[in-house]
C-alpha positions as a printed Julia matrix, in Angstrom:
296×3 Matrix{Float64}:
   0.02  -0.01    0.2
   1.14   3.5    -0.6
   1.24   6.03    1.99
  -1.98   8.28    0.84
  -3.35  10.37    3.21
  -6.99   9.7     3.56
 -10.06  11.14    4.81
 -11.78   9.41    7.67
 -14.28   6.6     6.37
 -15.46   2.97    7.2
 -13.33   1.7     5.45
 -11.1    2.65    2.21
 -12.91   3.9    -0.44
 -10.43   3.22   -3.31
  -8.1    0.27   -3.96
  -4.48   0.73   -5.28
  -4.03  -0.89   -8.5
  -0.3   -1.6    -9.42
   0.87  -2.55  -13.44
   4.42  -2.96  -14.02
   5.33  -1.29  -17.3
   8.39  -2.98  -19.35
  11.38  -0.99  -18.18
   9.93  -2.69  -14.75
   8.91   0.94  -13.3
   5.26   0.48  -11.64
   1.88   2.37  -12.73
  -0.2    3.4   -10.22
  -3.96   3.84  -10.64
  -7.12   4.23   -8.33
 -10.06   2.27   -8.42
 -13.46   1.9    -7.17
 -14.7   -1.42   -5.96
 -18.09  -0.24   -6.52
 -18.27   0.24   -9.89
 -16.15  -2.81  -10.85
 -18.66  -4.71   -9.21
 -20.96  -3.79  -11.8
 -18.97  -5.91  -13.95
 -19.51  -3.88  -17.15
 -16.91  -1.48  -17.35
 -13.29  -0.37  -16.84
 -11.92   2.79  -14.9
  -9.8    4.53  -12.99
  -7.79   7.65  -11.76
  -4.63   8.1   -12.45
  -1.6    9.07  -10.06
   2.04  10.47  -10.61
   3.49   7.17  -10.44
   4.44   5.12  -13.91
   5.14   7.53  -16.4
   7.91   8.86  -17.91
   7.73  12.74  -17.9
  10.0   14.92  -15.45
  10.49  17.98  -13.62
   7.18  19.21  -12.53
   5.45  16.81  -14.41
   7.09  13.81  -13.16
   6.23  11.37  -13.8
   2.38  10.77  -15.3
   1.07  13.83  -16.53
  -1.36  13.37  -19.41
  -1.25  16.91  -20.63
  -0.17  18.57  -23.7
  -0.53  21.71  -22.94
   1.05  22.87  -19.96
   4.92  22.61  -21.18
   5.88  19.31  -21.12
   7.22  17.16  -23.97
   4.87  15.61  -26.5
   6.71  12.18  -26.38
   6.61  11.77  -22.43
   2.91  12.41  -22.93
   2.62  10.27  -25.57
   4.42   7.58  -23.85
   2.19   8.07  -20.39
  -0.76   7.35  -22.68
   0.41   4.4   -23.79
   1.24   3.36  -20.48
  -1.95   3.9   -19.62
  -4.13   2.29  -22.18
  -2.39  -0.4   -21.91
  -2.83  -1.06  -18.33
  -6.49  -0.07  -19.05
  -6.53  -3.26  -21.49
  -7.28  -0.67  -24.31
  -5.79   1.16  -27.68
  -4.79   4.85  -27.33
  -7.08   5.33  -30.13
  -9.78   4.21  -28.3
  -9.66   7.56  -26.12
 -11.94  10.56  -26.19
 -11.1   13.32  -24.42
 -13.1   16.57  -22.92
 -12.39  19.8   -23.68
 -13.08  21.46  -20.5
 -14.16  24.85  -19.63
 -15.98  24.77  -16.75
 -19.08  24.6   -18.25
 -22.15  21.56  -17.94
 -22.14  21.02  -21.78
 -22.14  16.89  -22.02
 -21.71  15.38  -25.42
 -23.21  12.19  -26.34
 -20.32  10.18  -28.05
 -20.08   7.29  -30.36
 -16.89   5.27  -33.01
 -16.7    8.42  -35.02
 -15.81  10.02  -31.91
 -12.81   7.62  -31.13
  -9.26   9.08  -30.78
 -10.25  12.35  -30.75
  -8.43  14.83  -28.25
  -5.38  12.47  -28.64
  -4.7   10.9   -31.95
  -6.44  13.56  -34.28
  -8.23  16.66  -33.69
 -11.53  17.29  -31.32
 -14.49  18.98  -34.08
 -15.68  19.58  -30.64
 -15.25  22.51  -27.93
 -16.57  23.44  -24.33
 -17.61  19.94  -23.32
 -16.84  19.05  -19.66
 -18.63  15.83  -19.7
 -18.91  12.63  -22.23
 -21.5    9.67  -22.01
 -21.48   6.76  -24.68
 -23.57   3.26  -25.08
 -20.81   1.81  -27.07
 -18.45  -0.52  -25.53
 -14.73   0.12  -25.95
 -14.97   4.17  -26.19
 -12.35   5.26  -23.28
 -14.43   8.37  -21.83
 -11.59  11.0   -21.22
 -11.51  13.98  -18.48
  -8.81  15.8   -16.51
  -7.73  16.96  -13.12
  -5.82  18.77  -11.0
  -8.03  19.22   -7.96
 -11.37  19.54   -9.21
 -13.81  16.83   -9.1
 -14.66  13.48  -11.16
 -17.89  12.12  -11.99
 -18.63   8.18  -12.56
 -21.62   7.38  -13.83
 -22.48   3.51  -14.72
 -25.84   2.29  -16.03
 -25.97  -1.27  -15.78
 -29.09  -1.99  -16.49
 -29.07   0.14  -20.16
 -25.56  -0.19  -20.44
 -24.5    3.3   -20.68
 -21.97   5.77  -18.98
 -20.99   9.03  -18.11
 -17.74  11.11  -17.14
 -18.41  14.22  -15.81
 -15.6   17.25  -15.04
 -16.8   19.27  -11.9
 -15.16  22.15  -10.19
 -16.73  24.49   -8.42
 -19.09  26.01  -10.9
 -20.25  22.72  -12.55
 -20.95  22.17   -8.89
 -22.43  24.57   -8.25
 -24.61  24.13  -11.52
 -25.26  20.48  -10.79
 -23.17  18.72  -13.4
 -23.93  15.51  -11.84
 -27.86  16.2   -12.23
 -26.96  17.52  -15.84
 -24.99  14.02  -16.89
 -27.78  11.85  -15.3
 -30.57  13.81  -17.45
 -28.27  13.57  -20.56
 -28.0    9.91  -20.07
 -31.76   9.68  -19.61
 -32.54  11.37  -22.61
 -30.0    9.3   -24.65
 -30.38   6.16  -23.19
 -33.65   6.04  -21.01
 -31.24   5.92  -17.74
 -32.95   5.6   -14.59
 -30.94   7.69  -11.47
 -32.03   4.94   -9.08
 -30.41   2.28  -11.51
 -27.04   3.9   -11.67
 -23.66   3.51   -9.88
 -21.8    6.42   -9.1
 -18.54   7.78   -7.75
 -17.17  11.16   -6.82
 -13.77  11.22   -7.9
 -10.45  11.98   -5.63
 -10.27  16.2    -5.47
  -9.31  18.64   -3.55
 -10.92  18.37    0.12
 -12.79  20.99    2.21
  -9.63  21.29    4.53
  -7.47  22.27    1.57
 -10.16  24.15   -0.34
 -10.45  27.76    0.5
 -13.2   30.02   -1.04
 -13.94  33.88   -0.9
 -17.43  34.88    0.19
 -18.67  35.42   -3.29
 -18.54  31.68   -4.09
 -19.9   31.03   -0.33
 -23.14  32.43   -1.2
 -23.19  30.75   -4.47
 -23.29  27.54   -2.48
 -25.71  28.77    0.19
 -28.28  29.26   -2.39
 -27.65  26.79   -4.6
 -27.84  24.46   -1.5
 -30.56  25.91    0.76
 -30.88  23.27    4.27
 -27.08  22.2     3.28
 -25.26  24.95    4.48
 -23.92  23.57    7.37
 -22.56  20.35    5.93
 -20.81  22.01    2.61
 -19.88  25.74    4.46
 -17.51  26.64    7.04
 -15.87  29.62    8.26
 -12.09  29.88    7.41
 -10.33  29.96   10.62
  -8.8   33.03    9.39
 -11.81  35.28    9.57
 -11.55  37.75   12.64
 -14.57  38.98   14.91
 -16.28  41.69   13.03
 -14.56  41.04   10.0
 -17.03  41.9     6.89
 -18.74  39.17    5.28
 -17.36  40.49    1.89
 -14.13  39.61    3.18
 -14.17  36.54    4.78
 -12.89  32.46    3.54
 -14.98  30.06    3.77
 -13.87  25.93    3.49
 -16.06  24.16    0.56
 -16.79  20.67    0.66
 -17.19  19.97   -3.02
 -17.26  15.8    -2.12
 -20.57  16.49   -0.03
 -22.04  18.76   -2.2
 -21.53  16.27   -5.1
 -23.27  13.54   -3.09
 -25.98  15.76   -2.25
 -26.19  16.34   -5.79
 -26.01  12.69   -6.66
 -28.98  11.66   -3.91
 -31.3   14.91   -4.58
 -31.35  13.37   -8.41
 -32.3   10.13   -7.37
 -29.39   7.91   -6.97
 -29.4    5.57   -4.03
 -26.93   6.21   -1.29
 -25.61   2.89   -1.68
 -24.97   3.1    -5.07
 -22.55   5.93   -4.54
 -19.1    5.99   -3.69
 -17.43   9.52   -2.55
 -13.33   9.78   -2.13
 -11.51   9.63    0.59
  -8.26  10.59   -0.93
  -7.88  14.56   -1.37
  -5.44  15.8    -4.46
  -4.15  18.33   -2.49
  -3.48  16.05    0.83
  -1.44  13.85   -1.2
   1.16  16.22   -3.28
   3.75  13.55   -4.23
   1.27  11.05   -5.34
  -1.32  13.68   -6.87
  -1.2   16.7    -9.0
  -2.77  19.25   -7.4
  -2.87  22.73   -8.64
  -3.46  24.54   -5.25
  -0.37  22.46   -3.26
   1.79  23.33   -6.06
   0.39  27.07   -6.74
  -0.23  25.99  -10.56
   3.24  24.18  -11.62
   1.82  20.67  -12.14
   0.39  18.06  -14.54
  -2.44  16.88  -15.19
  -3.95  13.54  -13.93
  -7.18  11.85  -15.86
 -10.05   9.89  -14.81
 -11.23   7.4   -17.17
 -14.25   4.86  -17.84
 -15.16   2.24  -21.02
 -17.92   0.06  -21.19
 -16.83  -3.16  -22.05
């Protein structure tokens, strides 16, 4: 077991999945037993371990746009595909701009964003019912959302930062799957992926106000005043700790997902900067992690 800092849980929510590369190094992925038990998907959340990138991108960077060597990033994807039992040409990549736009993808989209150009923009969520298409989204503190519909054999993979969470990206993804495939929330199995925890995520009062308005009755669950605030400080000057994990859990449950069908991460990206990329922990000097999901 790697020494991840984990948040208190009855038992570990994510398991470690190690793969040996051809050069003898080891690639580490994180997986949800809850999703694996559906029997119809392969999935993972990547870590920093097992790639060939160096310096601030060490070693498993998946971003082509942050200054890393392209050849290194492509080798990282090759290793990832091998570990997932897929081909690089099966990946379909998001184009994340903090929207709640969800795109239905088909075999015609295979390779887009990786082996060929995307012909779409501003897409933070992907859904499909076609086997073998690896839905691919990217992170360095924001929240990955995994959605599996075992009844209709359909899946969704979405990126949700604070803006996406405030706009209920999880519910939007479910709605898109319902429209496209007949998905029913009570049937789906979902996971809230590794991302920044409440203790690490300080936000300004204007962001806190948005969440207080969007989640009435849940303010005490998702917001806490920062210890930095002083008596008599104007509200506009205050800072708050925001719990994106809890907010996304609430979104899924209010959309109709059963509690027993929902796994919420116990691993924070910011608490584990040697093992995971974190924008906040690194002050922006970092690579990207990825969340991946495909139908067998």
